[in-house]
N, C-alpha and C positions, 0 to 999 in steps of 0.2 A: 557145462550146464546139464543137469540131469533131465532128459526129455520125459521122464516118468513123473516129474513133479505135476501135481494137479493144476489145472488151469482155472484161475479166478477171472470172473468177468467184471469189468468196470466200464463206466460210461466214457470218462475223459481222463487221459493220462497226460500230465505235463512233465516233461523230462528236463530237469534243471531248475534249481531254486535260487537263481539270481534275481535281480530286480525285474527283468522282463518276464521270466517265468512266474514270479509271484504276482506281477501285474495281470498276467493272463489268468492265473488262478482266481484272483479276486474278481475279474470281469466275468468269467464264465460261471463261477459260483453264484454271483449276484443275479445271474439270469436263470438260475434253477438247475444248472448242470451238476451232476455228481463228479467231483474233481478229486483226483489223487495226484499229488506232486511227488516225484521221485528225485532225490538228490544223492549224488554219488559220495559226497564227503560227509563229515560229521556235523556240519553246520550249514545253514543256508547263507547265501551271499558271499561265499569264500573265494570265488573266482574273479572274473573281470569286475564285478560289482564292488569288490573291496579294494580295487587297485586303479582308481581313476581320479580325475581332478575334482569331482563332485560339483561340476559346473552345470548350471541350467543355461543352455545355449538359446540364443534368440532365433537362430535360423539364417545366418548371414551367408554362409559359404557354399551351400549345396546347389546342385543343378536344378533350376526351376522345373517343377513338375515331377521331380524324383521322389521316391519314398522318403529319403532323408529329409528333403525340404518340407514336404507336406506333413510328415509325422513329427518333425521337430517343432514346427510352428504350432500345430494342434496340440502336441504334447506339452509344450511350454505353458500354454493356457490351462490345460487340464492339471498340470503339476502344481502351478502356483495356487490354483483353487483348492486342490486336494490338500496341499501342505497347510493352508490356512484353516481348512475345515477340520483336519485331523491333528492340528497342532504339531506338525513336523517342523523341526527347526530349519529355517532357511532365511536368506536375506537377498533382496533384489538390490545388489550393490552396484551393478553396471560395470562396463568395461570400456577400455580404450584400445582400439587397434591402431598401431602406430607405424608410420613411415619414418625411418631414420635417415633416409637419403632422398634427394630429389628424384632419383630414378624409381623409387618405390611409390611416389605420390600417385601416379596413374592407377596403381593397383588398388589403392583405397577407393577411387572412383568406381572401379570395376566391381569391388565388393559391395559398394552402396547400390549400384544398379542391380546386381544379383539379389541382394536382400529385398529390395523393393519388389522385384519380380516374384519373390517368395511370400510377399504379404507382410514384410517387416517395414513399417513406415515411421518408426520413431527415431531413426538414426540421424546424426548430424555431423557434417564434416567440420573439423576445427583446424584453424591454423595453429602454429606453434605457440603463440601467445595465449590463445584460448585454451589449448591443451594444458599448458603450464598453470593456467588459472585454476584448473581442476586438480592437477597433480603437480605441485611445484618442483618436485625432484625429477620429473620426466624430461628426457632429451628426445626431441623429434622435430621434424619439419612440418608434419601434419598428423592428424589423428581422426579416427572415426569413433564417435561416441555412441555406444549401445546401452541405453538405460535399462532395457528389459533383461539383460544378462544377470544371472544371480548364482548363488551357491546353495547347496542343500546337504543336510546330514543324511547320507545314503543309508546308513544302518538304521536310523530312525524311520526313514521312508519304508525300508523293507519290513521292519517290525509292524508298521501300520498296515501295509499291504497284506502281510501274513495274517494279522489279527482280523482284518475284514474278511479274508478268504475263509478262515476257520470259523468265523461267526456264521457264515453262510453254508457251512457244512464241508468245506474242503479239508483234506487231510495231507499233512506233510510227512514223508517217510525218509529218514536220513540213512547214510551209510548203505545206499542201495544203488550200486552202479548198474547201468544197462550194458549187457554183454552182447546182445544181439536181438534179432526179431525177424518176423516174417509177415509178408503181406498175404492175407487170406481173403477168401470170398466173403466171409461174414465179419471181417474186422481186421485188426492189426494185432499180432501176437508180439508181446514184448517179454524178453527173457532178462532176468536180473541176476546179479551175483551177490557178493557180500556174505554175511553170516546166515542169512535166511533167504536163499534163492527162491524166486517166484517165476511163474509163467502167467502173464496177465493178458487177457483178450480185451481190447478196447475198441469202442466205436470211433473215438477221436484220439489222436496222439499229436501233441505239439512238442516238437524238438527244439527246446530253448536252452541247449547245453553250451552255447557260447563258443569257446575255443574248440570244443570237441564236436560241434554240430555236424561238420562234413564227415568225420570219421564214424560218428554214430549212424548217420544216414547210410553210409557205405556198408554198414553191418545189417541193414534191413534187407533180408532176402526177398527178392521180387521187385525191388525198386531198381529201375534202370540206372546202372552205374554212370551212364553218360549224363545223367541229370544231377549228379552230385559234384559240386565245384571243388576244385583243388584249393586247399587252404594255404595261406601264407601268413606268417606271423611277424608283426612289427613290435619289438620290445621298446618300451619307453621308460627311461629312468627319471627319477625326481631327486632333487636336492632341496633340503630345507635351509632356511636362513636363520642364523643365530641372531637373536634380538628382534626388534620390531621394525617392520618395513615402513617407509614413509609414504605409503600409498593406501588409499581407501577403496580403490577400484581395482579390478583385474586389469593387467596390462598384457596385451598380445602383440607380437610382431606380425607383419604380413605373413600369410601362410607359406609353408614350404612343402616339399614332396612328402606325402604320406602322413602329414600332420599339420598342426597349427603353429609350429615353432616352439622354442623354449619360452613359455610365457610365465608370468607371475600370477599365481592364484592365492587367495586367502581362504583360511578356514573360518568357521564361525566364531573362533576365539581371537581372530585377527592375526594368527601366525601365517607366515608366508612360505610358500614353496615354489620351486621353479621346475618346469618340465612340461611335457616329456620331450626328450630327444627321440631320434629314430635309429634303431639298430635292427636290421633284418636278421632273423634267426634262420639258420640253415637246417631245418628238420627234414627227415626222410618223408617222402610222400605219404600223407594220411596219418602221420604219427603226431598225436596231440601233445602239446607241451606238458600236460599233466602226467605223461608217462616218463618224464625225465626227473632226475633229482631236483628238488626245489632250488638249491643254490645255483644250478646251471641256468635256471629260468629267471629267477627274480633277484639275484644278487646285484647290487649296484656297485659298479667298478669305480672306486674313488678317483681313478685317473681321468674319468670322463669330466670331472669337475672343471678342468681347465677350459674345455670347450664351452661349458655353461657360463663361466665367467666372461669369456669373450662375447658370447651372445647377449648376456644380460647387460653388459656395459655399453652396448649400442643404444639402449634406451634408459639405462640407469648408470651413468658414468661413475657415480659416487659409491657404487657397491664396494664395501670394505674388503680388504685382503683377508683371506682365510675365514670368510664369513659363511661358507656353505658346508653343509654336512650331507653325506649320502643318506637318502631317506628310504624310498621304496621304489619298486618297478612294477609296471603292468605290461600286459601283452595284448595287442589289438588283433582281432581276427580279420585279416584281410582275405580277399578272394582273388584268385588268379584269373581275373577277367578284365576287360577293358573298362567296365563300369566300376565306379567306386560306391555304388548304391547298395542299400540293404537288398537282400533277396528274401522275400517271404513267399515260399513256394507252396501253393495248394494244388489240388488235383487238376486245375486248368493247365498246369505245367507238367505234372508227373503222372496224372491219371489215377491216383490212388485216393478213393473216397476216405475222408476223415483224417488225412495226414497233412500237417503243416510243418514245414521245415523252415527255421529261422536261421539264415546264413549271413555271415558278415555283419552281425549286429555289434558294431563298434560305436564310437562317438558319432552322432549324438544319441546313442541308445538309452542312456539314463534319462535324458530330457524327454525322449520320445516314448518312454516305456508305457505310459498309460494310453497313448495313442496307438502304439503297436498292439496292445491288448484289445483295444476297441476295433482296430482293423481286422485282427484275427477273428474276433467274435462275429463281426459282420460277414466275413468270408464263410463262417460256419452257418450262420442263420440264413444266408442267401443260398445255401446249398452248394457253395463252391468248394467246400471241404467236408 
């Protein structure tokens, strides 16, 4: 970075143009802030936002009182309303969380208790006969019906968010990676690379770079390194189903370590895919996945399909042989902490006015995106950031 580059002054910089970054841009621009969004790649939404299940979560699984719980439930309400108002394709199809053995039945009751503590009161426990009445091809001993779970066209959602933000004066700049920065007395200096390097002094900086958020925060000179969490990365592969699935709702097993198990989701055209599984990636400390060749990060190993078949046949025994094709993979930004919660760090944690770091924004980040934006804007308006 050429330190002789002139310094431009901006009000609010949002780093990262995924669904959360765009939601923040929309929210702050609507409140009259001057917003500039910097995206390191050639298009918006090309990271985590393009590699997920596109599920609108109800808020069943998260620790009561956590950010994931409160922002998921609030975000779901905001998201359904926004999609209806802006004509973003979505469907409230519902889902079944299934116990396939008697030993799993108590875990459904525990999920129900936690969901109710989170303010989700539309769930219903079903016995096997009731569950098969909704989905005749399902095999289970019991199920939990969540009617407020749905699916959404993520790209359409991001287009709407970007359109709203730009209508209110926000600007998106692509192919502009952030290479470093510095905390100053009068603001935060951000240094960019790419074909047109810049030095930007901002009153507010929101780090919404997803997988790269910890490594970007570590490159901000003057931010205490002890306040930057160590990132961990959980890869999840998906397989698609040839032909039509005999289900009209999403089917989830009881949760497993680091994820919600190999579940069946549907897209808006009715096509079925299964996943994600969990594969921990062994990256060097602070090395973001974007720094590796894409095949090493996102290639789906066909050999993993055998594990998928075993997992799927626990709740769908009639899955045909050779019916799965490798589809795509995503990577979830985990944090090396005891908590599985989001971390939304403002100055009350790190002491830097105007800086908000969004760490560990994995699922239900899509569902919670509008609520995260609302939360960040409130932090700023309250003077907490």
